[in-house]
Every structure is written in C-alpha cells, then in structure tokens.
C-alpha positions in Angstrom: 77.2 115.0 42.8 76.3 113.8 46.3 79.3 114.4 48.7 79.9 110.9 50.3 83.2 110.9 52.6 82.8 107.5 54.4 81.7 104.0 53.2 81.6 100.5 54.6 82.6 97.8 51.9 83.3 94.2 51.9 86.0 92.7 49.8 87.3 89.2 48.8 90.1 88.0 46.6 89.5 84.8 44.3 90.2 81.3 45.1 93.0 79.6 43.4 92.1 76.8 41.0 92.8 73.0 41.6 95.7 71.3 40.1 94.9 68.7 37.3 95.2 65.1 37.6 96.0 63.8 33.8 98.0 61.4 32.0 99.5 61.7 28.5 97.6 59.6 25.9 99.2 59.6 22.5 99.5 57.1 19.8 102.8 55.1 19.8 103.7 56.4 23.2 102.8 53.7 25.7 104.2 55.3 28.8 103.2 59.0 28.4 103.4 59.8 32.1 101.6 62.5 34.0 100.9 65.9 32.4 98.3 67.6 34.7 98.8 71.4 34.9 98.6 73.9 37.6 95.4 75.9 38.8 95.3 79.5 38.2 95.8 82.1 40.8 92.7 83.9 42.3 92.4 87.5 41.4 93.4 90.3 43.7 91.5 93.3 45.2 93.4 96.4 44.7 92.4 100.0 45.6 94.1 103.1 43.8 93.8 106.8 44.3 92.3 108.5 41.3 92.2 112.2 40.8 89.3 111.8 38.7 87.2 110.5 41.8 86.0 113.3 44.3 83.6 111.3 46.8 83.1 107.8 47.8 79.8 107.8 46.4 80.1 104.5 44.2 80.9 102.8 47.5 77.7 103.9 49.0 75.7 102.1 46.5 78.0 99.1 45.8 79.5 97.7 48.9 80.5 94.1 48.0 83.3 93.4 45.7 84.8 90.1 44.8 87.7 89.1 42.4 87.5 86.1 40.1 88.4 82.6 41.0 91.4 80.8 39.3 90.4 78.2 36.8 91.5 74.5 37.3 94.7 73.2 35.6 94.3 71.3 32.3 96.1 68.2 30.7 99.3 68.7 28.5 100.6 70.7 31.5 98.3 73.7 30.8 98.1 76.2 33.5 94.4 77.4 34.3 93.7 81.1 33.5 94.2 83.4 36.6 91.0 85.0 38.1 90.1 88.6 37.1 91.5 91.3 39.4 89.2 93.8 40.8 90.4 97.6 40.8 88.7 100.0 43.2 89.1 103.7 42.5 88.9 106.3 45.4 89.8 110.0 45.7 93.1 111.0 47.1 93.0 111.3 50.7 91.0 108.0 51.3 92.0 106.1 54.4 91.3 102.3 54.5 90.7 100.8 57.9 89.8 97.5 59.2 86.1 97.4 60.1 86.8 94.9 62.9 89.8 96.2 64.6 89.8 99.9 63.5 93.4 99.4 62.3 94.7 101.7 59.4 95.5 99.4 56.5 96.5 102.2 53.9 96.4 105.9 53.4 96.1 106.9 49.8 97.6 110.3 49.8 98.3 111.0 46.3 96.8 110.2 42.8 98.4 106.9 41.7 98.9 105.4 45.1 98.0 101.8 45.1 97.5 99.1 47.7 96.6 95.3 47.3 93.9 94.7 49.7 93.3 91.1 49.4 95.7 88.7 47.5 94.2 85.9 45.5 94.7 82.3 46.6 97.5 80.5 45.1 96.7 77.9 42.3 97.1 74.2 43.3 99.8 72.0 41.5 98.9 69.3 38.9 100.1 65.8 39.3 102.8 66.5 36.7 104.8 68.3 39.6 104.8 65.2 41.7 106.5 62.8 39.2 109.8 61.3 40.4 112.0 58.4 39.9 110.0 56.4 42.6 106.5 57.7 41.6 106.2 57.8 38.0 102.4 57.9 38.0 101.3 60.2 40.6 97.5 60.5 41.1 97.9 63.5 43.5 97.0 67.1 42.7 96.6 70.0 45.2 93.4 71.9 45.7 93.4 75.7 45.1 94.2 78.0 48.2 91.3 80.1 49.5 91.2 83.7 48.9 91.1 86.5 51.5 88.2 88.5 52.8 88.1 91.7 54.8 85.3 94.2 55.9 86.4 97.7 55.6 85.8 101.2 56.3 86.7 103.9 54.0 87.3 107.4 55.1 87.9 110.4 52.8 90.0 113.2 54.3 90.3 116.0 52.1 93.8 117.1 50.9 93.5 120.8 51.6 96.6 122.8 52.6 94.2 125.4 54.5 90.9 125.0 56.2 88.4 128.0 56.6 86.5 127.6 59.9 84.0 129.7 61.8 80.3 130.2 62.6 77.8 130.1 59.9 77.5 133.2 57.7 80.8 134.8 58.2 81.7 134.7 54.8 83.9 131.8 54.2 82.2 130.8 51.0 82.4 134.3 49.5 86.1 134.4 50.3 86.9 131.3 48.8 85.1 132.2 45.7 87.3 135.5 45.6 90.6 133.7 46.3 90.0 130.8 43.9 88.0 129.9 40.9 85.6 127.8 43.2 81.8 128.7 42.8 80.3 127.6 46.1 76.5 128.5 46.9 76.2 131.9 48.7 73.3 133.2 50.2 72.2 135.0 53.6 70.8 132.2 55.4 72.7 129.9 57.8 74.2 126.5 56.8 74.2 127.6 53.1 77.3 125.3 52.9 76.2 121.7 53.3 79.4 120.0 52.0 83.0 121.1 51.8 84.2 123.2 48.9 87.9 123.1 47.8 89.4 125.8 45.8 92.9 126.2 44.3 94.6 129.5 45.0 97.5 130.7 42.9 100.6 131.9 45.1 102.5 133.7 42.2 103.1 132.2 38.9 104.7 129.0 40.0 102.9 127.9 43.2 99.5 127.4 44.4 97.8 126.0 47.5 94.2 124.1 48.3 91.8 125.9 50.5 88.8 123.9 51.9 85.6 126.0 52.9 83.8 123.9 55.7 80.2 124.0 56.8 79.7 126.6 59.6 80.3 125.3 63.1 78.2 126.0 66.1 78.6 125.6 69.8 78.4 121.8 70.6 79.7 120.8 67.1 82.2 118.4 68.5 79.1 116.5 69.9 77.1 116.4 66.9 75.3 119.6 66.8 74.7 121.2 63.5 76.5 120.3 60.2 80.0 121.1 60.8 80.8 118.2 63.0 80.7 115.8 60.1 83.5 117.4 58.4 85.7 118.2 61.2 87.9 115.3 60.3 88.9 117.2 56.9 91.0 119.6 58.9 93.4 116.8 60.0 95.6 117.2 56.9 95.6 121.0 56.7 98.7 122.9 57.2 97.1 126.0 58.6 93.5 126.9 59.8 92.1 130.3 59.1 89.4 131.4 61.5 87.0 133.6 59.8 85.4 136.1 62.2 82.4 138.3 61.6 82.8 141.9 63.0 78.9 142.5 63.0 78.3 140.1 65.6 81.7 140.7 67.6 81.5 141.7 71.4 83.9 144.5 71.4 84.4 143.9 75.2 85.4 140.3 74.3 86.6 140.4 70.8 88.3 136.9 70.9 85.1 135.1 72.3 84.2 133.5 68.8 87.7 132.6 68.0 88.0 130.8 71.7 84.9 129.2 71.3 85.7 127.6 67.8 89.1 126.5 69.2 87.1 124.9 72.0 85.1 122.8 69.7 88.1 121.8 67.6 89.8 120.8 70.7 87.1 118.8 72.0 86.9 117.0 68.6 90.7 116.4 68.3 93.3 118.1 70.4 95.9 117.6 67.6 93.9 120.4 65.7 94.9 123.0 68.3 98.6 122.4 67.6 98.1 123.6 64.0 99.2 127.0 63.0 96.3 129.5 62.9 95.5 132.9 61.4 92.5 134.9 62.6 90.9 136.8 59.7 88.2 139.5 60.3 85.9 139.7 57.3 83.6 142.6 56.2 86.0 145.4 56.7 83.9 147.4 54.4 81.1 147.8 56.9 81.2 150.1 59.6 81.7 147.7 62.4 85.0 146.3 60.6 87.7 148.8 61.9 86.5 149.0 65.3 86.4 145.3 65.7 89.9 145.1 64.4 91.2 147.8 67.0 89.4 145.9 69.7 90.8 142.6 68.5 94.4 143.8 68.4 93.9 145.6 71.9 93.3 142.3 73.3 96.7 141.0 72.0 95.8 137.5 71.0 98.5 135.0 70.2 96.9 134.2 66.9 98.1 136.6 64.2 95.0 138.7 62.8 94.3 140.3 59.4 91.3 142.1 58.1 89.7 141.6 54.6 86.8 142.6 52.6 85.5 140.2 49.9 83.4 142.9 48.5 86.2 145.4 48.1 89.0 143.0 47.8 90.8 144.8 50.7 93.2 142.8 52.4 92.7 139.6 50.2 96.5 139.7 49.0 97.8 140.0 52.3 95.8 137.2 53.6 96.7 135.0 50.6 100.5 135.4 51.3 100.0 134.7 55.0 98.6 131.5 54.3 101.0 130.6 51.6 104.0 131.4 54.1 102.7 128.9 56.4 101.8 126.4 53.8 105.4 126.4 51.8 107.0 126.3 55.5 105.2 123.2 56.4 105.7 121.6 52.9 109.5 122.2 53.1 109.7 120.2 56.3 111.1 116.7 55.6 
C-alpha cells in the first residue's frame, strides 16, 4: 500500500429542498386549504477516524466529495426526503485544515472521533406553514437553503509514543523489528526505509506503546534534503525521541557530534521538538567499536541519557524498552 500522509480535497454539503405550494383537493371538501409540505434537508459531509485506515491514499485519487440535495416537499403535507450524507473515513491522527486560511478545523486523534465538516442546507417550508386566520390560501413557499463548501488540507501525523531518529543505516529498522512484531525492509544500503514503520512494543503483560521508525535524516533535512524531512511532522505527537547512534561512524574525539547534528535538524524544522524528552541509544554494541564509543560518549557527560544495545545479540534491549516506557507512561499520566 502506498503511504500517503497529506491530501487536498473539496467538500460540499447538499442544498435543502424547496417547500411545496399545494392545496387540498378532495371530493365533498370544497375548502380543503393549503397542504404543501416542507423540503428535505441537504446531506452533511462528515469525517470520522477509523483504525482500519492507515493512509490518506483514498483522498489522493478522489478529491471532490458532495452530499446529496434535499428533495422538494409534496402535497398532503409530505416532507421531501433528506439528502444522503457523505462519510469520509481517515486514519487516527488526521488533522483537517482550511486550505485557504490554514486554520485547524478538527484533529481526529482516536478511532471513532467524528466531526461534521459541512452541514446541509435547511429545507424550505411549504405553504401549509403560512396559513393563518387572515391568509387562508397562502401561495408562498420557501426555497431550500444552500449547502456549505470548503477546500481542505488533510495532514496525517502518526500516533506514535516514541520516535526513532538518526542517520541512515544506524539500525533503526532492525531495532523496531526486535522490539515489536513489525517487519520493515532491512538492507545495508542507505534509505532502505522509505516510509515510516509502526510497531507495538509490549511493556509487561498489561501495557504497550507504539514506536515509529522514520526514514534516515541527513544534514539539511529540515530544508528538504534527503527523505526524512517529509516525515519530521510525525514526531510532533511522540512522547519521547530515541536518537539511534552508530559506533562504527562515531568520532571518539566528538562522540556527541551526530546527536547534536540531528538535534540541529529537528530544531530547524520545529523548535518544539527540542523540548521533548530524549534518549541516546548506541547500537551495534556487539561490534568492537561499541564499548569504546559508549565509554567516550559517557566521558563527554551529555545531558541526554545514553544506553547501549545490540539488535543482533539482544543485549540492552530490555533496558531500552523500559527506559522508553517509563517516559511514555509518565507523559500519559499527565492531565
């Protein structure tokens, strides 16, 4: 399935049906009076978050959605049928913004969240509504009201508790495959990960959290270089950022160089990302370069907590799992 995390659509609700001008005509009833019914209401356009949807792919191909118009009223005080509603289903984490002003209309955070984007026009009243003691034969009925129309931008921000960030080929995809049941593509060439991968990580028998493996960042990502810049927005909902570092490329004189470079890109994209809790995780500890890199990093006394792990031998994976869960659980417990 193609991963699509943004789309532009146009939505329009239905027009209300016109009221009816009608008079009762029955045998032996010479003065039947007005009996025109009201028009039906136009259909609404509704968007709903559904856990069965993973991307905005549908909206990439179908971009115009219009609800049905209400039908005109009828004689014998019959109200016209309402127009059919349109229900749009999007993945949880979808934000709906006004394409003209950029204003946030709604944020569908959880499956089942629903919002009415455009309300249908009200149906017009039939002439039976206007009968009075002074006007017994009104020849007046209201037209239906127009519906609403909007141009919208849909933006999907993945609902992940922890985000794995780092340069290409540092072992993010391998790590998520060991912590969870996710099966990302793993290879020894840059940019193996082309789209974010999500994995559910168990934390004991009763708890779990979601980890996102994002495509590798490179210098200049915040200005559009490489692939990672397209997906930096998915870090906005994460409770903790896990910086994955590669000891085989680490400069022992400046062991925190890669960490600072990645933080620079995150801050250039969105300064709010720098305020999120962070964990530095040095992978490939089974290689000879691992222990010296860990010692050099700790000697530099970084402010960010540092852990070592090996996806191959599974060394340090449990410590990393619980370190992430500790931060995630604390953030979830906040009101």
